[in-house]
C-alpha positions as CSV (number, residue, x, y, z in Angstrom):
1,M,-6.4,-5.0,2.2
2,A,-7.8,-1.5,1.4
3,R,-5.2,1.3,0.9
4,I,-6.1,4.6,2.5
5,L,-4.4,8.0,2.0
6,S,-4.7,10.1,5.1
7,V,-4.1,13.9,4.8
8,S,-3.9,16.2,7.8
9,Y,-1.9,19.3,8.7
10,D,-1.5,17.9,12.2
11,A,1.2,15.2,12.6
12,T,-0.2,13.9,15.9
13,L,-3.6,13.4,14.3
14,L,-2.0,11.6,11.4
15,R,-0.2,9.2,13.7
16,T,-3.3,8.6,15.8
17,R,-5.5,8.0,12.7
18,R,-2.9,5.7,11.2
19,M,-2.8,3.6,14.4
20,I,-6.6,3.3,14.5
21,L,-6.9,2.4,10.8
22,E,-3.9,0.0,10.8
23,K,-5.2,-1.8,13.9
24,A,-8.5,-2.3,11.9
25,G,-6.5,-3.9,9.1
26,Y,-6.1,-1.1,6.6
27,E,-2.9,0.0,4.8
28,V,-2.4,3.7,5.5
29,V,-0.2,6.2,3.8
30,S,-0.1,9.6,5.6
31,T,0.9,13.1,4.5
32,S,0.6,16.6,5.9
33,D,1.3,18.2,2.5
34,L,-1.4,18.8,-0.1
35,A,1.0,18.8,-3.0
36,E,2.4,15.5,-1.8
37,A,-1.1,14.1,-1.5
38,L,-1.7,14.9,-5.2
39,E,1.6,13.4,-6.1
40,K,0.9,10.2,-4.2
41,C,-2.5,9.9,-6.0
42,R,-0.8,10.2,-9.3
43,S,1.6,7.4,-8.5
44,T,-0.5,5.0,-6.4
45,D,-4.1,3.7,-6.4
46,Y,-6.0,4.3,-3.2
47,D,-9.4,2.9,-2.1
48,L,-10.1,6.0,0.0
49,V,-8.7,9.4,0.8
50,I,-9.4,10.9,4.3
51,M,-9.1,14.7,4.6
52,G,-8.5,15.6,8.2
53,H,-10.4,18.2,10.2
54,S,-7.1,20.2,10.7
55,I,-7.4,21.2,7.0
56,P,-9.4,24.3,6.4
57,R,-12.6,23.9,4.4
58,S,-11.3,25.9,1.4
59,D,-8.1,23.7,1.3
60,K,-10.3,20.6,1.5
61,L,-12.4,21.8,-1.5
62,E,-9.3,22.7,-3.5
63,I,-7.6,19.3,-2.9
64,I,-10.7,17.3,-3.5
65,R,-11.2,19.1,-6.9
66,A,-7.5,18.5,-7.8
67,L,-7.7,14.8,-6.7
68,R,-10.6,14.2,-9.0
69,Q,-8.2,14.6,-11.9
70,H,-5.9,11.9,-10.7
71,C,-7.6,9.7,-8.1
72,P,-11.0,8.0,-8.5
73,A,-11.0,7.1,-4.7
74,P,-13.9,8.5,-2.6
75,V,-13.1,11.1,-0.1
76,L,-14.1,11.0,3.6
77,A,-14.0,14.6,5.0
78,L,-13.5,14.9,8.7
79,L,-15.2,18.0,9.9
80,R,-14.5,20.7,12.5
81,G,-17.2,21.2,15.1
82,G,-20.2,22.9,13.5
83,E,-18.8,22.6,10.0
84,A,-21.3,21.7,7.2
85,P,-20.8,18.5,5.3
86,L,-18.9,18.7,2.0
87,K,-21.1,17.7,-0.9
88,E,-17.8,17.0,-2.9
89,A,-17.0,14.2,-0.4
90,A,-18.5,10.7,-0.3
91,E,-19.2,11.3,3.3
92,S,-18.4,13.9,6.0
93,I,-18.2,13.1,9.7
94,D,-17.1,14.5,13.1
95,P,-13.5,13.2,13.6
96,F,-13.3,12.8,17.3
97,N,-14.9,9.4,17.5
98,P,-12.7,6.4,16.4
99,T,-15.7,4.1,16.2
100,L,-17.5,6.6,13.9
101,L,-14.4,6.9,11.8
102,L,-14.1,3.2,11.3
103,S,-17.8,2.8,10.6
104,A,-17.6,5.5,7.9
105,V,-14.5,3.9,6.3
106,E,-16.1,0.5,6.2
107,R,-19.4,1.9,4.9
108,I,-17.7,3.8,2.0
109,L,-15.5,0.9,1.1
110,K,-18.4,-1.6,1.1
111,S,-20.6,0.8,-0.9
112,G,-18.2,1.0,-3.8
113,K,-18.6,4.7,-3.9
114,T,-16.3,6.5,-6.3
115,A,-15.3,10.1,-6.6
116,S,-18.1,12.7,-6.4
117,A,-18.4,14.9,-9.5
118,G,-18.8,17.8,-7.0
């Protein structure tokens, strides 16, 4: 079972994302704190990190760069409407479609993508 770290500033979105991913058979660890996300990556191996759209782009870039030091897992960046994809992420998608989310997760996990050097 793939282990996913889900990061978002919005607790409701974290719960919803967790339900969608767990129903699809993934193990999900959620956090709304960037420092906690880094700590979790230092202590546990993850197959994927999802950065929620509630996190501003500048914070996403900061946490992705910091994660690269401790976590080889690819990052899926969920975008705000009109936001450009993040080259530092394995993939960037619009977050409002659960089917698109699950497809992106499956695609990244099957591809064996690792962290982008960004």
